[in-house]
C-alpha positions as CSV (number, residue, x, y, z in Angstrom):
1,M,-18.9,-10.8,13.6
2,S,-15.2,-10.5,12.9
3,K,-13.9,-9.5,9.6
4,R,-11.6,-12.0,7.8
5,L,-8.3,-10.4,6.9
6,L,-5.5,-11.6,4.7
7,I,-2.0,-10.3,5.5
8,V,0.7,-10.9,3.0
9,D,4.3,-9.8,3.8
10,D,7.6,-11.6,3.4
11,E,9.1,-10.0,6.5
12,P,8.1,-12.3,9.5
13,S,8.3,-9.6,12.2
14,T,6.1,-7.2,10.2
15,R,3.6,-10.0,9.3
16,D,3.3,-11.1,12.9
17,M,3.0,-7.6,14.3
18,L,0.2,-6.8,11.8
19,A,-1.6,-10.0,12.6
20,R,-1.4,-9.4,16.3
21,G,-2.4,-5.8,16.0
22,M,-5.4,-6.4,13.7
23,S,-6.5,-9.4,15.8
24,R,-6.7,-7.1,18.8
25,R,-8.9,-4.8,16.7
26,G,-11.4,-7.5,16.0
27,F,-10.1,-8.9,12.7
28,E,-9.7,-12.7,12.1
29,A,-6.2,-12.5,10.5
30,R,-4.7,-15.1,8.2
31,V,-1.1,-14.6,7.0
32,A,1.0,-15.6,4.0
33,A,4.7,-15.1,3.4
34,S,4.6,-15.3,-0.4
35,V,2.3,-14.7,-3.4
36,D,1.9,-18.5,-3.9
37,D,0.9,-19.0,-0.3
38,A,-1.6,-16.1,-0.6
39,L,-3.1,-17.5,-3.8
40,G,-3.7,-20.8,-2.0
41,L,-5.5,-19.1,0.9
42,I,-7.6,-17.0,-1.6
43,A,-8.6,-20.2,-3.4
44,R,-9.7,-21.9,-0.1
45,E,-11.1,-18.9,1.9
46,K,-13.2,-15.8,1.4
47,F,-11.6,-12.6,2.8
48,D,-13.4,-9.3,3.7
49,C,-10.2,-7.3,3.5
50,A,-6.4,-7.6,2.8
51,L,-3.2,-5.9,3.7
52,L,-0.7,-6.6,0.9
53,D,3.0,-5.7,0.9
54,L,4.1,-4.2,-2.4
55,K,7.4,-6.1,-2.6
56,I,7.2,-9.8,-1.6
57,H,10.5,-11.4,-2.3
58,H,10.8,-11.1,-6.1
59,D,7.1,-10.8,-6.6
60,S,4.6,-8.0,-6.1
61,G,1.4,-7.6,-4.0
62,L,-0.1,-6.1,-7.1
63,E,-0.4,-9.7,-8.4
64,L,-2.9,-10.5,-5.7
65,I,-5.4,-7.7,-6.3
66,A,-7.2,-9.4,-9.2
67,P,-7.6,-12.8,-7.5
68,L,-8.9,-11.1,-4.3
69,R,-11.4,-9.0,-6.3
70,S,-12.5,-12.1,-8.2
71,A,-13.1,-14.0,-5.0
72,N,-14.9,-11.1,-3.3
73,P,-15.6,-8.0,-5.3
74,R,-16.5,-6.0,-2.1
75,A,-13.2,-6.8,-0.3
76,R,-11.2,-3.8,0.9
77,I,-7.7,-4.2,-0.4
78,I,-4.9,-2.1,1.0
79,L,-1.4,-2.0,-0.4
80,L,1.5,-1.3,2.0
81,T,4.9,-0.2,1.0
82,G,8.2,1.1,2.3
83,Y,9.0,2.3,-1.2
84,S,6.2,4.7,-2.1
85,S,6.0,6.3,-5.4
86,I,3.2,7.9,-7.5
87,P,3.5,5.4,-10.3
88,T,3.0,2.4,-8.0
89,A,0.2,4.1,-6.2
90,V,-1.6,4.8,-9.5
91,A,-0.9,1.2,-10.7
92,A,-2.4,-0.2,-7.4
93,I,-5.5,1.9,-7.6
94,K,-6.0,1.1,-11.3
95,L,-5.7,-2.6,-10.5
96,G,-8.4,-2.3,-7.9
97,A,-6.7,-1.5,-4.6
98,D,-8.8,0.6,-2.2
99,D,-5.9,2.4,-0.6
100,Y,-2.1,2.7,-0.7
101,L,-0.3,3.3,2.6
102,C,3.4,3.9,3.5
103,K,5.1,1.7,6.1
104,P,5.0,2.1,9.0
105,A,1.3,2.7,9.2
106,A,-0.4,3.1,12.6
107,G,-3.0,0.6,13.7
108,D,-5.8,3.2,13.6
109,Q,-4.8,4.2,10.1
110,L,-4.8,0.6,8.9
111,E,-8.2,-0.1,10.6
112,A,-9.8,3.0,9.0
113,A,-8.5,1.9,5.6
114,L,-9.7,-1.7,6.0
115,V,-13.2,-0.8,7.1
116,G,-13.8,2.2,5.0
117,E,-15.5,5.4,6.0
118,S,-18.8,3.7,7.0
119,G,-17.1,1.1,9.2
120,N,-18.1,-1.8,7.0
121,P,-15.6,-3.7,4.8
122,G,-16.5,-3.5,1.2
123,D,-18.3,-0.2,1.3
124,E,-17.1,2.5,-1.0
125,P,-15.1,5.3,0.6
126,D,-16.2,8.9,0.4
127,L,-14.1,10.7,-2.1
128,P,-12.3,13.8,-0.8
129,E,-13.3,17.2,-2.3
130,V,-10.9,18.3,-5.0
131,S,-9.1,21.5,-4.0
132,S,-9.1,24.3,-6.5
133,L,-5.7,25.4,-5.4
134,P,-2.7,24.4,-7.5
135,P,-0.2,21.9,-6.0
136,S,2.6,23.4,-4.0
137,V,6.2,23.7,-5.4
138,N,7.3,21.2,-2.9
139,R,4.7,18.7,-4.0
140,L,5.6,19.2,-7.7
141,A,9.2,18.7,-6.9
142,W,8.4,15.5,-4.9
143,E,6.3,14.2,-7.8
144,H,9.1,14.9,-10.3
145,I,11.6,13.1,-8.0
146,Q,9.2,10.1,-7.8
147,R,8.8,10.0,-11.6
148,V,12.6,10.0,-12.1
149,L,13.0,7.4,-9.4
150,A,10.5,5.2,-11.1
151,E,12.3,5.6,-14.5
152,N,15.5,4.5,-12.8
153,H,13.7,1.4,-11.2
154,G,14.2,2.7,-7.6
155,N,18.0,3.2,-8.0
156,I,18.9,6.1,-5.8
157,S,22.3,6.7,-7.2
158,A,21.1,6.7,-10.8
159,T,18.2,9.0,-9.9
160,A,20.6,11.4,-8.1
161,R,22.8,11.5,-11.3
162,A,19.7,12.1,-13.5
163,L,18.5,15.0,-11.2
164,G,22.0,16.5,-10.9
165,M,22.2,16.2,-7.1
166,H,24.2,14.4,-4.6
167,R,22.8,11.0,-3.5
168,R,22.6,12.0,0.2
169,T,20.7,15.1,-0.8
170,L,18.2,13.0,-2.7
171,Q,17.8,10.6,0.2
172,R,17.0,13.6,2.5
173,K,14.4,14.9,0.1
174,L,12.8,11.5,-0.2
175,Q,12.4,11.4,3.6
176,K,10.5,14.7,3.6
177,R,7.1,14.2,2.1
178,P,5.2,17.4,1.4
179,K,2.0,18.0,3.4
180,G,-1.2,16.8,1.9
181,Q,0.1,13.4,0.8
């Protein structure tokens, strides 16, 4: 039995690529280009899982978490973003998303997130063991940069000024995610 998947992304090429890739992996994919289109699909159909883009035109994929949960409390909801930050990841999880992945995500990674650890959509994932080691200096620096970036609403230039560094240096640091994330 195929799993019904809702894919919401405003970028046509990304949306189509996700739909083709997930269809080859056994998902019955339905696509939407906007929050309004997605809400219409959610009202008419029941989905086992969803891939939601964080930024959809001037809206947010976060707006779709509650309606999806209401329609199917066991649905696996994965938020995808090209603009990852700790505050948005925390907001997504608090609203009920099951996972938060950075674009581009590999097909195997998406499939694993959509089906959960047990291989069945809607099952609770196993929580990783919490390490007793303190976070690395690189990770703490990354988190601080992400906080300042969120305070500046994603504005790289304003964040660089607030951190007292050159904009290009900040962009390089943002591309180098510390291990363990």
